[in-house]
C-alpha positions as CSV (number, residue, x, y, z in Angstrom):
1,X,-142.8,-137.1,201.5
2,X,-140.8,-135.3,198.9
3,X,-137.3,-136.2,198.2
4,X,-134.5,-133.9,198.6
5,X,-131.7,-133.6,196.2
6,X,-128.4,-131.7,196.7
7,X,-125.7,-131.0,194.3
8,X,-122.8,-133.3,194.6
9,X,-120.5,-130.6,193.6
10,X,-120.8,-128.7,196.8
11,X,-122.3,-131.1,199.3
12,X,-121.8,-134.6,200.5
13,X,-123.4,-136.8,203.3
14,X,-120.8,-138.1,205.7
15,X,-121.0,-141.7,207.5
16,X,-123.0,-140.4,210.3
17,X,-125.8,-139.0,207.8
18,X,-124.9,-135.4,208.2
19,X,-124.9,-133.1,205.1
20,X,-121.6,-131.3,204.8
21,X,-120.0,-129.0,202.3
22,X,-117.1,-130.7,200.1
23,X,-113.9,-129.4,201.1
24,X,-112.3,-126.9,198.7
25,X,-115.6,-125.3,197.8
26,X,-116.5,-122.7,200.6
27,X,-114.3,-119.9,199.1
28,X,-112.8,-117.3,201.2
29,X,-113.5,-117.4,204.8
30,X,-111.0,-115.4,206.8
31,X,-108.1,-113.0,206.1
32,X,-104.9,-112.8,208.3
33,X,-102.9,-109.7,208.3
34,X,-99.5,-109.5,209.9
35,X,-98.6,-105.9,210.0
36,X,-96.1,-105.6,213.0
37,X,-92.4,-106.2,212.4
38,X,-91.3,-109.6,213.9
39,X,-91.7,-113.3,213.5
40,X,-94.7,-115.2,214.1
41,X,-96.4,-118.9,213.6
42,X,-99.2,-119.8,211.3
43,X,-100.7,-123.1,212.9
44,X,-102.6,-125.2,210.2
45,X,-104.2,-127.0,213.0
46,X,-106.2,-123.8,214.0
47,X,-108.2,-124.2,210.5
48,X,-109.1,-127.8,210.2
49,X,-111.5,-126.7,207.1
50,X,-108.6,-125.1,205.3
51,X,-108.2,-126.4,201.6
52,X,-105.7,-123.5,200.3
53,X,-104.0,-120.3,201.2
54,X,-103.4,-117.0,199.0
55,X,-100.2,-115.4,200.4
56,X,-99.2,-111.9,199.7
57,X,-95.9,-110.8,201.1
58,X,-94.2,-107.2,201.1
59,X,-90.9,-106.5,202.2
60,X,-89.9,-103.4,204.2
61,X,-88.4,-100.2,202.7
62,X,-85.0,-98.7,203.3
63,X,-84.3,-95.8,205.7
64,X,-82.6,-92.6,204.2
65,X,-79.4,-91.0,205.3
66,X,-79.1,-88.2,207.8
67,X,-77.7,-85.0,206.6
68,X,-75.5,-82.4,208.4
69,X,-73.9,-79.6,206.3
70,X,-71.5,-76.9,207.3
71,X,-72.9,-73.5,207.8
72,X,-73.9,-71.8,204.5
73,X,-73.2,-75.2,202.6
74,X,-75.5,-77.9,201.3
75,X,-75.9,-81.7,201.6
76,X,-78.8,-83.5,199.8
77,X,-79.6,-87.3,200.4
78,X,-81.2,-89.9,198.0
79,X,-84.3,-91.8,199.1
80,X,-84.2,-95.4,200.3
81,X,-85.4,-98.2,198.1
82,X,-88.9,-99.6,198.3
83,X,-89.2,-103.3,199.4
84,X,-90.0,-106.3,197.0
85,X,-93.3,-108.0,196.6
86,X,-94.4,-111.7,196.2
87,X,-97.6,-113.7,196.0
88,X,-98.6,-117.4,196.0
89,X,-101.4,-119.9,196.0
90,X,-100.7,-122.7,198.2
91,X,-102.5,-125.8,198.8
92,X,-103.1,-126.6,202.4
93,X,-102.0,-130.2,202.0
94,X,-98.5,-128.7,201.1
95,X,-98.1,-126.7,204.2
96,X,-96.2,-127.7,207.4
97,X,-98.0,-128.0,210.6
98,X,-96.4,-124.7,211.6
99,X,-95.1,-122.1,209.1
100,X,-93.0,-119.3,210.2
101,X,-94.3,-115.8,209.2
102,X,-91.6,-112.9,209.1
103,X,-92.6,-109.4,208.8
104,X,-89.7,-107.0,207.8
105,X,-88.9,-104.0,209.7
106,X,-88.5,-100.6,208.0
107,X,-84.9,-99.7,207.7
108,X,-83.9,-96.8,210.3
109,X,-83.0,-93.3,209.2
110,X,-79.4,-92.3,209.7
111,X,-78.1,-89.6,212.0
112,X,-75.5,-87.0,211.6
113,X,-74.1,-88.0,208.2
114,X,-74.5,-91.6,208.4
115,X,-76.4,-94.0,206.0
116,X,-79.9,-95.3,206.3
117,X,-80.4,-99.0,207.2
118,X,-81.9,-101.5,205.1
119,X,-85.3,-102.7,205.2
120,X,-86.0,-106.3,206.4
121,X,-87.0,-109.1,204.1
122,X,-90.6,-110.8,204.5
123,X,-91.6,-114.3,204.2
124,X,-94.3,-117.0,204.7
125,X,-92.4,-120.1,205.6
126,X,-89.7,-120.9,202.8
127,X,-92.7,-120.7,200.2
128,X,-93.2,-117.1,199.5
129,X,-90.3,-114.3,200.2
130,X,-89.9,-110.6,199.3
131,X,-86.5,-108.8,199.9
132,X,-86.1,-105.5,201.8
133,X,-85.1,-102.3,200.1
134,X,-81.8,-101.0,200.6
135,X,-80.9,-97.7,202.7
136,X,-79.8,-94.4,201.3
137,X,-76.2,-93.6,201.3
138,X,-74.5,-90.7,202.7
139,X,-71.7,-90.3,199.9
140,X,-72.3,-86.5,199.2
141,X,-70.1,-84.4,201.4
142,X,-70.9,-80.8,202.3
143,X,-70.2,-78.0,199.9
144,X,-71.4,-75.3,197.6
145,X,-70.9,-76.4,193.9
146,X,-73.6,-78.5,191.8
147,X,-73.3,-82.1,192.5
148,X,-75.9,-84.9,192.0
149,X,-76.0,-88.1,194.0
150,X,-77.5,-91.5,192.9
151,X,-80.3,-93.4,194.9
152,X,-79.8,-97.3,195.8
153,X,-81.2,-99.8,193.4
154,X,-84.3,-101.7,194.2
155,X,-84.3,-105.2,195.6
156,X,-84.4,-108.3,193.3
157,X,-87.6,-110.3,193.1
158,X,-87.9,-112.9,195.8
159,X,-90.0,-116.3,195.4
160,X,-93.5,-117.0,194.7
161,X,-96.1,-117.6,191.7
162,X,-95.6,-113.8,191.1
163,X,-92.6,-111.8,192.5
164,X,-91.4,-108.5,192.0
165,X,-88.3,-106.3,193.2
166,X,-88.9,-102.9,194.9
167,X,-88.4,-99.5,193.3
168,X,-85.3,-97.6,193.6
169,X,-84.6,-94.8,195.9
170,X,-84.7,-91.3,194.0
171,X,-81.2,-89.4,193.6
172,X,-80.6,-86.0,194.8
173,X,-79.3,-83.0,193.3
174,X,-77.2,-80.0,194.9
175,X,-77.5,-76.8,193.0
176,X,-75.6,-74.4,195.0
177,X,-75.0,-73.3,198.8
178,X,-78.7,-72.8,199.4
179,X,-80.5,-74.8,196.8
180,X,-81.1,-78.4,196.2
181,X,-83.5,-81.4,195.9
182,X,-83.4,-84.7,197.9
183,X,-84.6,-87.8,196.5
184,X,-87.7,-89.4,197.0
185,X,-88.2,-92.9,198.4
186,X,-88.7,-96.0,196.3
187,X,-92.1,-97.2,195.6
188,X,-93.6,-100.6,196.6
189,X,-96.3,-102.6,195.3
190,X,-98.3,-102.0,198.7
191,X,-97.0,-98.5,199.6
192,X,-95.5,-95.2,198.4
193,X,-92.2,-93.8,199.2
194,X,-91.5,-90.5,201.2
195,X,-91.6,-87.3,199.2
196,X,-88.6,-85.3,197.9
197,X,-87.9,-82.0,199.7
198,X,-86.4,-78.7,198.6
199,X,-86.4,-77.0,202.0
200,X,-84.1,-78.3,204.6
201,X,-85.4,-80.8,207.1
202,X,-85.5,-84.5,208.2
203,X,-86.2,-87.5,205.6
204,X,-89.9,-88.1,205.0
205,X,-91.8,-91.1,205.8
206,X,-93.4,-93.7,203.5
207,X,-97.2,-94.4,203.0
208,X,-98.9,-97.8,203.2
209,X,-96.3,-100.7,203.3
210,X,-92.7,-101.3,202.0
211,X,-91.9,-97.9,200.9
212,X,-88.6,-96.2,201.2
213,X,-88.1,-93.1,203.0
214,X,-87.5,-89.7,201.3
215,X,-84.0,-88.1,201.8
216,X,-83.0,-85.4,204.2
217,X,-81.7,-82.1,203.3
218,X,-79.2,-79.6,205.0
219,X,-78.5,-76.1,204.4
220,X,-76.4,-76.1,207.6
221,X,-78.7,-77.7,210.1
222,X,-78.4,-81.3,211.3
223,X,-81.4,-83.6,210.2
224,X,-82.0,-87.3,210.6
225,X,-82.9,-89.4,207.8
226,X,-86.6,-90.9,207.5
227,X,-87.5,-94.6,208.3
228,X,-88.5,-96.9,205.8
229,X,-92.0,-98.6,205.8
230,X,-92.6,-101.9,207.6
231,X,-93.7,-105.0,205.4
232,X,-96.7,-107.1,205.8
233,X,-97.8,-110.6,205.2
234,X,-101.4,-111.1,204.2
235,X,-102.8,-114.6,204.2
236,X,-106.1,-115.5,202.8
237,X,-107.9,-118.6,204.1
238,X,-109.9,-120.7,201.6
239,X,-112.0,-123.6,202.7
């Protein structure tokens, strides 16, 4: 009978004589995506074969302000800022038995002439964090003369092996009583901000995850701001 040889880099024989894979050599086995805003739990015991995780965390984007100009006047609103992004490779041996997973909610758009809300931060335990983007301001009052408004700065970087802040919200420009351009939403690593508008209307939605809302614009009507994009936490499980 021929002998069978196996590579010891990838296989081992346990005390019961069973041929087993060496822990840490199986590669990517599963991907978990936490897309809904809220708090969840990652239980290490659910994955007894786990050797390491690669975690990607996207913070949520900020909402934009509402706009309600007087008749025959103009208000433009800046966009909300995009959320930050972080990622980290983590050995399973350093994880707690249960790690909290937080997915930030997109900032709500303002109503009337109120500012938009900030997006929530996202995190995986205390190991990987990404900050949410600021909401768009409602600083400009109703008027007819040329005026510019600045968008909110992007958030600072969180924590991880590689971390970055989000994109700033775009500024808006009023040219006259019937001509203006609202601000674009800030970009995120995993999403795009809402578009600017030159015709009056509500703030515009982001695409993907973590983008800021585009600004609203009013030539006399009342329009709500847009909501920022939710964050996301992606956990790659490697055996």
